[in-house]
C-alpha positions in Angstrom: -13.2 2.7 -9.6 -14.4 1.9 -6.1 -12.5 -0.2 -3.6 -14.2 -2.2 -0.9 -13.1 -4.5 1.9 -14.6 -6.3 4.9 -12.6 -8.1 7.6 -13.7 -11.2 9.5 -11.3 -11.5 12.5 -11.6 -15.1 13.7 -10.6 -16.7 17.0 -6.9 -17.4 17.6 -7.5 -21.2 17.4 -9.7 -21.0 14.4 -9.0 -23.6 11.7 -8.2 -21.5 8.7 -8.6 -24.6 6.6 -12.4 -23.9 6.8 -11.9 -20.6 5.0 -9.5 -22.2 2.5 -12.1 -24.8 1.7 -14.9 -22.2 1.5 -13.0 -20.2 -1.0 -12.1 -23.3 -3.0 -15.9 -24.2 -3.2 -17.3 -20.7 -3.7 -14.5 -18.5 -5.1 -15.4 -19.1 -8.7 -18.9 -17.7 -8.2 -17.6 -14.1 -8.8 -15.4 -15.0 -11.8 -18.1 -13.5 -14.1 -19.7 -10.9 -11.9 -20.9 -7.9 -13.9 -19.3 -4.7 -12.7 -16.5 -6.3 -10.7 -13.0 -5.4 -11.7 -11.5 -7.9 -9.3 -11.9 -9.6 -6.0 -8.9 -10.9 -4.1 -9.8 -13.6 -1.6 -7.4 -12.8 1.2 -6.5 -14.4 4.6 -4.0 -13.7 7.3 -3.0 -16.4 9.8 -1.9 -15.6 13.3 1.8 -16.0 13.7 2.6 -16.0 10.0 4.2 -13.1 8.2 3.7 -10.9 11.2 0.0 -11.3 11.5 -1.4 -11.0 15.1 -4.8 -12.4 14.0 -6.6 -15.0 11.9 -8.6 -13.1 9.4 -10.6 -13.4 6.2 -10.5 -10.1 4.4 -11.5 -10.0 0.7 -10.6 -6.9 -1.2 -12.6 -5.7 -4.2 -12.0 -3.2 -7.0 -15.4 -2.4 -8.7 -15.9 -0.9 -12.1 -19.4 0.1 -11.4 -21.6 1.1 -8.4 -24.3 -1.1 -9.9 -22.1 -4.1 -9.7 -21.1 -3.4 -6.1 -24.7 -2.8 -5.1 -25.9 -5.9 -6.9 -23.3 -7.9 -4.8 -24.2 -6.2 -1.5 -28.0 -6.1 -1.9 -28.7 -8.8 -4.5 -27.5 -11.9 -2.7 -23.8 -12.3 -3.2 -23.0 -10.8 0.2 -25.9 -12.6 2.0 -24.1 -16.0 2.2 -21.2 -14.5 4.1 -23.6 -12.6 6.4 -25.6 -15.8 7.0 -22.5 -17.7 8.0 -20.5 -15.2 9.9 -22.8 -12.2 10.7 -22.8 -9.0 8.7 -19.4 -7.3 8.7 -18.9 -3.6 8.1 -17.9 -3.2 4.4 -15.4 -0.3 4.1 -15.5 1.7 0.8 -12.9 4.0 -0.8 -13.1 6.1 -4.0 -10.4 5.2 -6.5 -7.5 7.6 -7.0 -5.2 5.4 -9.1 -4.8 2.0 -10.6 -1.7 0.6 -12.3 -0.8 -2.8 -13.8 2.5 -4.5 -13.1 4.4 -7.3 -14.9 3.6 -10.1 -12.4 1.3 -12.9 -13.5 0.2 -15.1 -10.5 -0.8 -13.3 -7.3 0.1 -15.2 -4.2 0.2 -12.4 -1.7 -1.4 -9.0 -1.2 -0.2 -5.9 0.7 -2.6 -3.3 2.2 -1.5 -0.1 3.9 -3.9 2.4 5.3 -2.7 5.9 6.2 -4.4 9.3 7.0 -4.3 12.1 4.5 -2.1 14.6 6.4 -3.8 17.6 7.9 -2.6 20.9 6.4 -1.5 19.3 3.2 -2.9 20.5 -0.1 -5.4 17.8 -1.2 -4.2 17.9 -4.8 -0.6 17.2 -3.6 -1.7 14.3 -1.4 -3.7 12.8 -4.2 -0.8 13.1 -6.6 1.6 11.5 -4.1 -0.9 8.6 -3.6 -1.2 8.1 -7.4 2.6 8.0 -7.5 2.7 5.3 -4.8 0.5 3.1 -7.0 2.9 3.7 -10.0 5.9 2.9 -7.8 4.4 -0.3 -6.4 3.3 -1.6 -9.8 6.8 -1.0 -11.2 8.4 -3.4 -8.6 9.6 -6.9 -9.6 6.8 -9.4 -8.9 4.0 -6.8 -8.6 0.8 -7.8 -10.5 -1.1 -4.5 -9.8 -1.4 -1.6 -7.4 -4.3 0.6 -6.5 -4.8 3.6 -4.2 -8.1 4.9 -3.0 -9.5 7.3 -0.4 -12.3 7.3 2.2 -13.2 11.0 2.5 -15.4 10.5 5.6 -12.1 9.6 7.5 -9.6 11.2 5.1 -7.9 7.8 4.9 -5.9 6.4 2.0 -5.6 2.7 1.3 -2.8 1.3 -0.8 -3.5 -2.2 -2.2 -1.1 -4.3 -4.3 -0.9 -7.9 -5.4 2.4 -9.8 -5.6 4.0 -13.0 -6.8 6.2 -13.3 -3.7 5.9 -12.5 0.0 8.8 -10.0 -0.1 7.3 -6.9 -1.7 9.2 -3.6 -1.6 6.6 -1.8 0.5 5.2 -1.6 4.0 1.8 -2.8 5.1 -0.2 -5.8 6.2 0.5 -9.0 4.3 -2.2 -11.3 3.2 -2.2 -14.6 1.3 -4.3 -14.7 -1.9 -6.5 -17.8 -2.0 -8.2 -17.0 -5.3 -8.6 -14.0 -7.7 -11.8 -13.3 -9.5 -11.1 -10.7 -12.1 -13.9 -10.5 -14.7 -13.4 -6.8 -15.4 -9.8 -6.2 -14.5 -9.1 -5.2 -18.1 -11.7 -2.5 -17.8 -10.3 -0.9 -14.6 -9.2 2.6 -15.6 -5.4 2.9 -15.6 -3.6 5.8 -14.1 -4.9 8.5 -11.9 -8.7 8.9 -11.5 -9.1 12.6 -11.7 
């Protein structure tokens, strides 16, 4: 499993209805994308749920490198680049993925944190996998994933929720659409 996210931070006065309409028109295009576990079309709006910015920030969980590369290099990503400029696409290697009992994702939570210096990496990875299990077990959680960027030694915890009151810390996003053609093929549990 690979995680990926890019962020388009938009001007303070930007009409987020433009992004909502864009997702309504184009979101379904990845509903059958080969190699994609899921794509959560996410936004934050300045002044809502603690957000300091207007932002479009889709989050992906990929089943295959080929699927991700096909998206990035084969045209799927080009439309966004043409319309907004090419954003940096962060990538993390999967550590854990867990399913919850929730059914309809309305909100997402993302928390990034450094892997502590001086900590045994196996212990840090096990703790990160435990966080995915803990989040997925909460009422209203649809799923939770944890991944690591080893170039920065940064963990990312990502979860989808039915409500905007998850039992966790992080940046809150609204889910506009969920494309999940390979969600059932995302490997469960820890990834090592």
